[in-house]
C-alpha positions as CSV (number, residue, x, y, z in Angstrom):
1,M,127.8,8.7,0.9
2,A,128.7,11.8,3.8
3,D,126.1,10.7,6.4
4,G,126.7,6.8,6.0
5,A,126.5,3.6,4.0
6,Y,124.6,1.2,2.6
7,V,125.6,-2.5,3.6
8,A,124.1,-5.6,2.0
9,S,125.0,-9.1,3.9
10,S,123.8,-12.5,3.3
11,W,124.6,-16.1,4.8
12,S,126.2,-18.8,1.9
13,D,125.4,-22.1,4.4
14,M,122.8,-23.4,1.7
15,F,121.7,-25.9,4.6
16,H,120.6,-23.2,6.9
17,P,120.5,-20.1,4.8
18,Q,119.1,-16.6,6.3
19,A,117.5,-14.0,4.5
20,V,119.3,-11.1,2.7
21,E,119.3,-8.1,5.1
22,I,120.3,-4.3,4.0
23,A,121.5,-2.0,6.7
24,R,122.8,1.8,6.5
25,V,125.3,2.8,8.8
26,D,127.0,5.9,10.2
27,P,130.4,7.0,9.4
28,D,131.0,5.8,13.2
29,N,129.9,2.5,12.1
30,G,126.7,2.4,14.2
31,I,123.2,0.7,12.2
32,L,120.9,3.7,11.3
33,W,118.5,0.8,10.1
34,R,118.0,-3.0,9.1
35,H,115.7,-4.2,6.7
36,S,115.4,-8.2,6.0
37,L,114.2,-9.8,2.3
38,P,113.0,-13.0,3.8
39,D,112.0,-13.8,0.1
40,T,115.5,-14.0,-1.0
41,V,116.1,-17.4,0.0
42,G,114.1,-20.3,-1.8
43,D,111.7,-23.1,-1.1
44,P,113.4,-25.7,0.1
45,K,114.9,-29.0,-2.3
46,Q,114.0,-31.9,-0.6
47,N,116.8,-34.8,-1.4
48,K,118.8,-37.1,0.9
49,V,119.4,-33.4,2.3
50,T,117.4,-30.7,2.3
51,T,118.9,-27.5,0.4
52,Y,118.1,-24.3,0.1
53,D,118.7,-21.8,-2.8
54,T,119.4,-17.9,-2.2
55,C,121.0,-15.2,-4.2
56,T,123.4,-13.0,-4.1
57,P,122.6,-8.7,-3.6
58,V,123.8,-6.2,-6.0
59,L,123.4,-2.9,-4.3
60,V,123.4,0.2,-5.9
61,T,122.3,3.8,-4.6
62,L,120.8,5.9,-6.6
63,A,120.7,9.8,-6.9
64,D,118.0,10.2,-4.5
65,W,120.4,8.3,-2.0
66,D,117.8,5.3,-1.8
67,A,118.9,1.9,-2.1
68,L,118.2,-0.6,-4.9
69,V,118.6,-4.2,-4.3
70,A,118.5,-6.5,-6.7
71,C,118.8,-10.4,-6.5
72,A,118.3,-13.1,-9.0
73,L,116.5,-15.9,-7.8
74,H,114.7,-19.1,-9.5
75,D,114.6,-17.2,-12.9
76,Q,113.7,-14.1,-11.7
77,L,115.0,-11.0,-10.8
78,Q,113.8,-9.5,-7.8
79,L,114.3,-5.4,-7.2
80,Y,113.7,-4.0,-3.8
81,C,113.8,-0.3,-3.4
82,L,114.8,0.6,0.1
């Protein structure tokens, strides 16, 4: 898109995960806005060490230039329209 792009980022460390974050950047790489999706990190699993499940986001730009993010976590599909 001419006035910017959407970027999805996520942290892959299963011991200290961060939520998926979606940002919109302008053509000069400036951040126009960003939004964290806190429920993209699952509840901790208590074993000998504590681990977490996270999702790998899929990002799509819709016809009206909104962003649609999909995450699969714990047998559920989470959809976010930004």
